[in-house]
N, C-alpha and C positions, 0 to 999 in steps of 0.2 A: 648534017653529016659529020660523024665523028671518026677519028682514026680507029682502026680495027686492032684489037688485042686478043689474039686467039687463046691465050692462056686464061682469059676471063670467062670463056665459054664454059658453062656448067659450074662456075665458082659460086660458093655460098657467100652472099654479100649481105651485110646488115647495116642499115642507115638509120640514124636517129633524125626525126623530123623529115622523113622521106616522102611526105605526101603534099608538101606545099613549098613554094619559093624555090630556093636553090636545091633543096632536098628532092623536090618533085622532078626537077631536071636531071638530077643524079640518078634517081630511080629509073627514069626513062633511058638514060644513057647506058646504064649497066644492063638493062633488059635488052637493049639493042645489041649488046655484045653476046647475048645468049646466057647471061648470068642468071642465077636464081636469087631473087632479091626479097628480103624481108625488111620491113621498116616499122618504126614506132611513131606514133603521133597521138596527141590528145583528141583532136577534133576528128569527126568521122571522115574517112577517106574511101568509102565504098565506091562512090561515083568515079573518083580518080582511078581506082583499081580497075573498074569497068573500062575506062578509057584506055588504060595501059594494056589490058588484055586484047582489046580490039586492035590497038596499034601494033603490038609486038607478038600477039599470039601466046603470050606468057604472062600469067597474072602474078603480080607481086603479093607477098603475104603481109597483110596489114594487121598489126598487133596494137590495139589501143593501149596507151601507156603514158603516164606522167613520169618523165625521166627524173624528177626530183624524188621519186619513190624508188630507192635502190633495189628493194626486193622485187618490185614489179619489173624494173629494167632488167635485172638478172634473169627473171623468169621469162621475159620476152626473148632474150638471147638464147635461153635453153630451148624454147619452142621453135625458134628459127633453125637451130642446129638439128632438132628432131625432124623438121620438115625438109630441110635442104642439105643436111650433112654439116660437118664442122664448119663454123664460120671462119673463113680464111681471109676475108676482107671486111674490116670494120671501118665505117665512116662516121665519126662523131661530128655531126653537122648541126644539130638542134642548138639553139641559143636564144637569148632574149636580151635585146639592147635597149630595154626600157630606160628612157631618159629620167634623170634625177639630179637634184641639187645635193651636193655632198652634205650640207648641214641638215638636210631633211632625212638622211638615212638613219634608220634605227636597226637594231640587231636582227629583227625579223626580216626586214628587207635585205639586209646584207647576207644573211644565211640563205635566203631564197635565191638571190642572184648568184652566189657561189655554187649552190646546189645545181642549178640548171646550166650554168656556164662553165663549170670546172669540175665539181665533184662527180657528176654523172659521167664525164669523160674518163676520169681516173678509174672509176669502178667498172665501167664498160671495158676498158682496156684490161684491167686486172682479170675480169671474168673470162675473156677469150684467150688468155695466154696459154693455159694448159692445153686447150684444144689445138691451137696453132702449133704449139711445140710438138704435139703428137702427130700432127699432119706434116711436119717437116718444115714449117714456116708459115708466114702470113704477112699481110700488110695492114697497117693501121694508119688512117688519115684523120688528123684532128684539125677541125676548123678553128682558126683564130681570126684575127682581123688587123687591118692596118691602123685601127683607131688608137691603139696604145702606142704605136710607133710614131704617130703624128702628135701624140700628147693632147688628144682631144679632151675638152672639158664637157661636162654635162651628163656623164655616165661613168663616174670613177669606179664604181663596183664592177661594172662590165669590163672596163679596160684593165682593171687589176686581174680579173679572171683570164682575159686574153693573154696577158703577159705570162701568167702562170702556166697556161697551156703550152707555151714554148719551152719553159723550163722542164715541165713534165715530159714533153715529147723527147727532149734530148736525153733525159735520164733514163727513160724507158728504152730508147734506142740503144743506149750503152749496155743496159742490164740484159736485154733480151736479144741483142745481136748474135750471140753465140748459138741461139736457137733458130736463127734465120728468120727472125721476126723483125720486120722493118717498121719504124714508127716515124712518120713525117707530119708536118703541119702545112696547111695552106692558108694564106692570108688574103682574102679577097678585098678589093676596094669597095667603093659604093656601088653595089649591085642593085639594080632597080627592080626588086621584087614588088609584088602587089602591095605587100605590107608597107614597104618603104614609101611607095607612091601614096598610099592612103594616109600615112602618119607623119612623114618627115620631109618629103620632096616638095620644094617650092621652086619656081623658075629661077629665082635669084640664087638660092643655095646650090642648085644643080649647076648653073652656069659658072659659079665661082669654083666649084669642085672640078668641073671639066677643064677649066682654065689651068688648073694645077697639073692635070694629066698631060703626059707627052702625047698620048693618043686621044684626039678630041672626039671621042665617041662615048655614048651611054653604054654602061656595062649591063648585060643581061644575064639571067641565071644560066643560060646555055654556054656562056663564055667560061664558066667554071668547070664544065663537065670534062672536057678533054684533059685539063691538068690533073683532075682527080683520077680519071681512068689511067693516066700515065703513072701516077704514084701507086695505084693499086696493082698495076700489072708488073710483070717481070722485066718490062722495058726499063724500069727504074731499079733493077735489082742491086745496083751498087750505091743507091741513095738511101740514107737513113739519118735521122736526127736533124733533118733540114726543115726550113720554113720557106715555102715557095710563095712568093708574092705575085698576085694576079690583080693588078689595080690600074692598068692603063698607064703606069709610069708616074706614080706620085711620090712614094716615100723615099725612093733613092735619088730623086731629082728635085723635088719641090720643097 
């Protein structure tokens, strides 16, 4: 059960990585509001779309896309606008936190990591600005992470991009505030998506992390939906340039 935001009904929403993990929960959450949702993802999401249509009576528009291909990403945004009207809610959610040792990073890996974790965010934002301006405003939500706030080791290229997302968010909020375009960031903690469970979660690591949280609970993808809906809706119309931390209480206390 999510809070209801009437202004999101019929809104044209675009989500990167909207067919799995947190992104899938977001797609479902926006559909529950009555929004028209388009999303991009590399892997096939047909079955997910079938499930969403059965659940909500409204099928999301799945657009296969590798977001490191800027031409393809911009083309997908154009297709979403053609199908649902001007995109007035953009959620830059897709990311890749592949672990790596700093000394093993070469230029190819660095460029790939920045492309998927930062460059795609910038150019998606850039591409929706004109439409949002013409529509009288819009909301952009950029996913970052608490990983750079914690100074985590083991994925320096990723944390660098995360930090850059916050700088970009603040600058875009200042530049396009006069157009009534709000740009905020959301920084989840360790959300236990299936990918995280398959690749990184161990009983010891999870227990240690939850011990640092104020709230001694495992974070699930659905825990991120309400905060994003809030930032997308007019309920947060006086908020821009902010980074909202949703981590169970780690970075401000631990």
